C-alpha positions in Angstrom: 10.2 6.9 33.2 7.9 4.7 32.1 5.1 7.0 31.9 7.2 8.9 29.6 7.9 5.8 27.4 4.1 4.8 27.0 2.8 8.3 26.4 3.7 8.7 22.8 2.8 4.2 21.9 -0.6 5.2 23.4 -0.8 8.7 21.1 0.1 5.5 18.6 -2.5 3.4 19.6 -5.2 5.9 20.2 -4.8 7.8 17.1 -3.3 5.4 14.4 -4.2 2.1 15.2 -7.4 1.9 16.3 -8.9 3.9 13.9 -6.8 2.4 10.8 -9.0 -1.0 12.9 -12.0 0.8 12.4 -11.7 1.4 9.1 -10.4 -2.0 8.1 -12.9 -3.7 10.1 -15.3 -1.6 8.1 -13.9 -2.4 4.6 -14.0 -5.9 5.2 -17.8 -5.6 5.6 -20.4 -4.9 2.9 -23.1 -2.1 2.2 -25.9 -2.5 4.3 -28.4 0.8 2.9 -30.7 0.2 5.3 -28.3 -0.2 8.8 -27.1 2.7 11.1 -24.2 2.8 10.1 -24.4 0.5 6.8 -22.1 -1.5 7.1 -22.7 -5.4 7.7 -19.7 -6.7 9.2 -17.7 -9.4 7.5 -15.0 -10.8 5.9 -15.1 -9.9 2.6 -12.1 -8.6 0.2 -14.8 -8.0 -2.6 -14.3 -4.1 -1.8 -10.4 -4.6 -2.7 -10.6 -6.7 -5.8 -13.6 -4.0 -7.2 -10.5 -1.3 -6.9 -8.2 -2.7 -9.5 -10.4 -4.9 -11.6 -13.4 -2.2 -12.4 -12.3 0.6 -15.0 -13.7 3.5 -13.2 -11.6 3.0 -10.0 -8.3 1.7 -12.5 -8.5 5.4 -13.9 -8.6 7.1 -10.7 -5.7 5.4 -9.6 -3.9 5.9 -12.6 -4.5 9.6 -13.2 -4.4 10.7 -9.1 -0.6 8.9 -9.9 0.1 10.8 -13.4 -1.6 13.8 -11.9 0.7 13.9 -8.8 4.1 12.7 -10.6 3.8 15.8 -12.9 2.9 18.5 -10.6 5.6 16.8 -8.4 8.4 17.3 -11.0 7.0 20.9 -11.8 7.0 21.9 -8.1 10.6 21.1 -8.1 11.7 22.5 -11.7 10.0 26.2 -9.7 10.9 25.0 -6.0 14.4 24.4 -6.4 15.7 27.8 -8.0 13.8 29.2 -5.3 15.8 27.4 -2.8 18.9 27.8 -4.1 18.7 31.6 -4.8 17.0 32.1 -1.0 20.1 30.2 0.4 22.2 32.2 -1.6 20.9 35.1 -0.4 22.6 37.4 2.4 21.7 35.8 5.5 19.6 39.4 7.0 17.2 38.8 3.6 16.6 35.2 4.5 14.4 35.7 7.1 12.2 37.6 4.9 12.5 35.2 2.0 11.2 32.5 3.6 8.4 34.5 5.0 7.4 34.9 1.8 7.5 31.6 0.5 5.1 30.6 3.7 2.9 33.8 3.3 0.1 31.8 1.7 -0.3 29.5 4.5 -2.0 32.4 6.5 -4.8 32.1 4.5 -7.4 29.0 4.2 -6.4 26.5 2.1 -10.2 26.7 0.6 -10.1 30.2 0.0 -7.0 30.2 -1.9 -8.3 27.4 -4.2 -11.6 29.6 -4.5 -9.6 32.5 -6.0 -7.3 29.9 -8.2 -11.7 30.0 -10.0 -11.7 33.5 -10.6 -8.5 33.7 -12.0 -9.1 30.7 -14.4 -12.8 31.6 -15.0 -13.9 32.5 -18.3 -13.4 35.9 -17.6 -10.3 35.9 -15.2 -6.8 37.5 -15.7 -4.9 34.5 -16.1 -7.4 32.7 -18.4 -7.5 35.9 -20.8 -3.8 35.8 -21.1 -4.0 32.5 -22.0 -6.4 33.0 -24.6 -4.5 36.2 -25.7 -1.0 33.9 -26.0 -3.2 31.3 -28.1 -2.5 28.1 -25.2 -6.4 28.7 -24.7 -9.1 28.6 -27.6 -11.9 31.8 -28.1 -14.2 31.3 -26.6 -12.9 29.1 -23.6 -11.5 28.7 -20.1 -9.0 26.5 -18.6 -11.3 25.7 -15.2 -12.5 22.4 -15.3 -10.0 21.2 -17.1 -6.8 18.6 -15.7 -4.5 21.6 -16.4 -6.2 24.1 -13.7 -5.8 21.0 -11.3 -2.1 21.0 -11.7 -1.8 24.8 -11.8 -3.3 24.7 -8.3 -1.7 21.7 -6.9 1.7 23.2 -7.8 0.5 26.5 -6.4 -0.5 24.6 -2.8 2.7 22.7 -2.5 4.9 24.9 -3.7 5.9 25.7 -0.1 6.4 22.3 0.7 9.5 21.7 -2.0 11.2 25.5 -1.0 11.4 24.9 2.6 13.3 21.0 3.0 15.6 22.0 -0.6 15.9 25.3 1.1 17.1 23.3 4.5 19.1 21.2 2.3 21.1 23.8 0.2 21.3 26.1 3.8 24.0 23.7 5.0 25.8 22.8 1.7 29.6 23.7 2.0 29.9 26.5 -1.1 33.9 26.2 -0.6 33.0 22.8 -2.7 31.4 24.9 -5.9 34.6 27.3 -5.6 37.2 23.8 -5.2 35.3 22.6 -7.8 35.9 25.7 -10.1 39.6 26.1 -9.1 39.6 22.7 -10.5 38.4 23.8 -13.8 34.7 22.6 -13.5 32.3 24.8 -15.2 29.6 25.9 -13.2 27.0 23.6 -14.6 29.4 20.4 -13.9 29.9 22.3 -10.5 26.3 21.7 -10.4 25.6 18.5 -11.3 28.4 17.1 -9.4 28.7 18.9 -6.3 25.2 20.6 -5.2 22.6 18.7 -6.8 23.9 15.1 -4.7 24.4 16.8 -1.5 20.7 18.0 -2.1 19.6 14.9 -2.7 18.0 14.1 0.5 15.9 17.6 0.5 15.0 17.0 -2.9 13.8 13.4 -2.2 12.0 14.7 1.3 10.2 18.0 -0.9 8.8 15.2 -3.6 7.5 12.9 -0.7 6.2 16.3 0.6 4.1 16.4 -2.0 3.3 13.6 -3.8 1.3 12.4 -0.7 -1.2 14.6 -0.7 -1.5 15.3 -4.2 -2.6 12.0 -4.4 -5.3 12.1 -2.2 -6.3 15.8 -2.9 -10.0 15.7 -3.1 -10.8 19.9 -3.3 -8.4 20.8 -6.2 -9.5 18.5 -8.4 -13.5 19.1 -7.2 -13.1 22.8 -7.8 -10.9 23.2 -10.6 -10.9 20.2 -12.1 -15.0 19.8 -12.1 -16.3 16.5 -13.7 -13.6 16.2 -15.8 -11.3 14.8 -13.7 -11.5 11.7 -11.6 -9.1 11.4 -8.6 -9.2 8.8 -5.8 -9.6 11.3 -3.5 -12.4 12.9 -5.2 -13.6 9.1 -5.8 -13.6 8.6 -2.0 -15.4 11.0 -0.9 -18.2 10.7 -3.6 -18.1 6.5 -2.0 -18.7 7.9 1.5 -20.8 11.3 1.1 -22.9 10.5 -2.2 -23.2 6.7 -2.2 -23.2 6.4 1.2 -21.5 3.3 0.5 -18.8 3.5 3.4 -17.3 -0.5 3.3 -15.9 0.2 -0.2 -15.2 4.2 0.6 -12.6 2.5 3.5 -11.0 0.1 1.4 -10.1 3.3 -0.6 -8.7 5.0 2.3 -6.8 1.9 3.2 -5.4 0.9 0.1 -4.5 4.6 -0.2 -2.7 4.8 3.2 -0.8 1.6 1.8 0.2 3.5 -1.5 1.8 6.8 0.6 3.3 4.7 3.6 5.4 2.6 1.3 7.5 5.5 0.1 8.1 6.9 3.0 9.5 4.1 4.7 11.9 3.4 1.1 13.1 7.3 2.0 13.6 6.2 6.1 15.1 2.6 5.1 17.6 5.0 2.5 18.3 7.8 5.2 19.2 4.9 8.1 21.8 3.5 5.1 23.5 6.6 4.3 23.5 7.2 7.5 26.0 3.9 8.5 28.1 4.8 5.4 29.1 7.8 7.0 32.2 7.4 8.9 
């Protein structure tokens, strides 16, 4: 019994606490290019100060938060109708519809991003369509712009929004909507007063599942955004592999972890309060 209880704690220590302590130790050191590894251990907070005082890193933080928030909102606007349609579909059709939602996961993430590079390139189908509509100038391409990053993030993380929304909507008592209609509520009013509040846990969960990885995204801004899009995940990669500054890269990783753990903790606290209020 004690072994069964200790196993989860051992897993947390080995795969979370020890790596976190190692990264924090490196972050408190200084860069030593001639050493192997290139770290001089110490107790300096200069790396953390640099992340919030240097214009480059401040811009990377702000861009990452803005792009992640915007992409999350677009994903929510697209994912909610999809989840609602699946939840209202006939029971025998739901497995097929859910399979179509998760079907992109059967292909490598990197291959899917490369496919978007072809679609958004100068002669890509989507780029030619946008040029025909006048949204993209001629000659011109959407590849290498912030718009391409938004498209890539929304496409990549849309299933993470649809699935928790479907889980919340599938449990909804549709008789409540019928009761609201019988009481004279219009469909829009019934949605805003019944469906939307009851699906709020799914909305919050979906937004967290999209926003958290989008903030630290590296592959999409690197391949679709090019040099014109600055995000903190790309900065972390460059500091570690290009500049070889392990302490600064570790400080970026620590700050990113703290930034992303905060919303999760708030969500869990809100869920615990909701359970306490239930009779």
